[in-house]
Structure formats: structure tokens, C-alpha cells
LOKEMAR-265679 format. One record per residue: x negated, y negated, z of N, C-alpha, C in turn; residue in three letters. Coordinates in steps of 0.02 Angstrom, whole numbers, plus 32768, in hexadecimal, padded with zeros to 4 digits. Last residue first. Layout:
XYZXYZXYZALA...
//
This chain:
7B867ADE48AE7BCD7ACA48B77BD97A8448A0LYS7B047B0748AF7B257B00486F7B6E7AEA4873LEU7AD77B1E492E7AC07AE1490E7ADE7AD648C8PHE7B097B9A49537B277B5F496F7B127B1F494BSER7B2C7C1148D57AFB7BED48FE7B197BAB4915HIS7B9B7C3548917B7E7C6648BD7B4A7C4648ECALA7BDD7BEC48347BDF7BD248787BC27C0448AATHR7BD77C3347C07BA97BFA47C67BAB7BDC480CTHR7BD27CE347CA7BFA7CA647D37BCA7C6C47DFASP7B997D5C47C57B857D2B47937BAF7CEC4795GLN7B5F7DD148287B8D7D9A482D7B767D6347FDASN7B527E7B48117B367E3A47FE7B6B7E044801GLU7B977EEE48237B777ED0485E7B5D7E894850GLU7BCA7F3647BA7BF17EFD47D27BD47EDD4810GLY7B847F9747797BA87FAB47B57BD17F7247D3SER7B467F5147107B7B7F8247007BA47F95473DLYS7AE97F0647587B1C7EE447317B567F134721GLN7A977F67478F7ABC7F3B47BC7AF57F184796HIS7A637F9D47177A8A7FC747447AB47F9D4774GLN7A1D7F2F46E37A587F4846BF7A827F7646EBTHR79B97F24474679E77EED473A7A267F054715LEU79757F9D473679987F90477579CB7F57476CGLN793E7F8646B7796B7FBF46C279947FB44701LYS78EA7F1A46D179237F1146A479567F4946ACCYS788F7F5D472578B57F24473E78F37F184713TRP78577FBB46CE787C7FD2470A78A87F9A4725TYR78187F664671784D7F94465C78787FAA4697TRP77BB7F2846C677ED7F0046A478277F2B468DTHR776D7F9746EC77907F71471F77C77F464700ALA77397FBC466E77657FEA4693778D7FC446C8TYR76EB7F4A465477227F5C462777537F8B4649ALA768E7F5246BD76BC7F1946BA76F77F27468BCYS764C7FC9469A766E7FC346DB76A17F8B46D9ILE76167FA2461F76467FD94622766D7FD74663ILE75BF7F3D464775F77F2C461B762C7F63461BMET75637F864694758D7F5346B575C87F404689PHE752D7FD5462D754D7FF44666757B7FC34689LEU74F17F7345DE75297F9945C375507FBD45FBTRP748B7F4B463574C07F1B462274FD7F3F4607ASN74417FC04634745D7FA9467474957F764666ILE74157FC245B274447FF545C874657FE3460AGLY73B27F6645A873F57F514593742A7F8545A4ASN73487FB645D473587F7845F8739E7F6045E6ALA7349801A45727356802B45B873697FEE45E0LEU73257FD0450073667FF2450373798004454BPHE72A27FA3451F72D87F734514731C7F94451CTRP72237FC64574725D7FEE456072997FC0455AHIS71C37F5E458571AE7FA0456F71E87FCA4554THR72047EE945A771CA7EE4457B71B57F284560LEU72647F0F460272797EFA45BF723F7EF7458EGLU721D7F24467672387F5E4653724B7F4C460CLEU72067EA1469E71CD7ECB468B71E47F084663LYS728A7E7C46BB72667E58468772287E7F4670ALA72A67ED4472472CB7EDA46E672A97EB546ACLEU72507EA1478472457EE5476C726A7EF0472AGLN728A7E23479772467E27477D72377E6D4762ASN73067E4847CB73037E25478B72BD7E28476DGLN72DE7E83484772FF7EAB481272FD7E8A47CDPRO729F7E11488772797E4C4875729D7E764840TRP72DD7DA148B972D77DA6487072AF7DE3485APHE72D57DB5494573167DB1492373127DB948D8PHE72447DC1495F72777DF0497672B57DEE494AILE71F57D60491C71DB7DA3492A72127DD54939THR72407CEB490972177D0548D372027D4D48DFGLU72837CD9498672A87CE14948727E7D014912PHE72177CD749E272507D0349EC72757D0F49ABLEU71C67C7049B171AC7CB449B371E67CE649B8TRP721E7C0249C672067C13498371ED7C5B4980GLN72267C054A5172627C104A2A724F7C2449E2ILE71A07BE64A6B71BC7C264A8271FC7C374A5DGLY719A7B674A3A71727B9A4A1971887BE04A2EGLU71EC7B294A9872037B2D4A5371DA7B604A2APHE71997B3A4B0A71DE7B524B0A71F77B5B4AC2PHE71257AF74AE971227B404AF171687B5E4AF0ALA71517A744AEE713E7A914AAE713C7ADD4AB2ARG71617A5E4B75719C7A604B4B718D7A804B07MET
//
């Protein structure tokens, strides 16, 4: 049974956490490059939020949005 849990430990530490370990090593030598990955993710999330809000306003302007409080059966 101990070998099973050690196998799980090896799997997570060696395989699944490999990208995080490489990023931690990169941060020690190139701080700006390591944080550039974070900035990339923030830019992607900001674009996705902008696109989502744009789609919401388009649906609201076209009248597709049902804002009646009885739109859901549990609100009756």
C-alpha cells in the first residue's frame, strides 16, 4: 500500500508539477520573463471579459435577453 501512495507522490511531483518547477527555476534567473507568462494570462482574461460583455450588450439590444423574473421556474 505504501508503494501505491509513493507512486502517486512521484506522479505529482515529477510529472504534474514539472511546469511549476521550471517556472520557479526561471524566476530565479529571469524575473521579468517568468512574470511575462502571468501578464499573458491576464491579457487573455481581459480580452475574454471584454468579449463576454460585448456579447451581453448585443443580446440585450436585440431583445433576446429575457429579463422577466418568472423566466426561471424556481422564481415563480
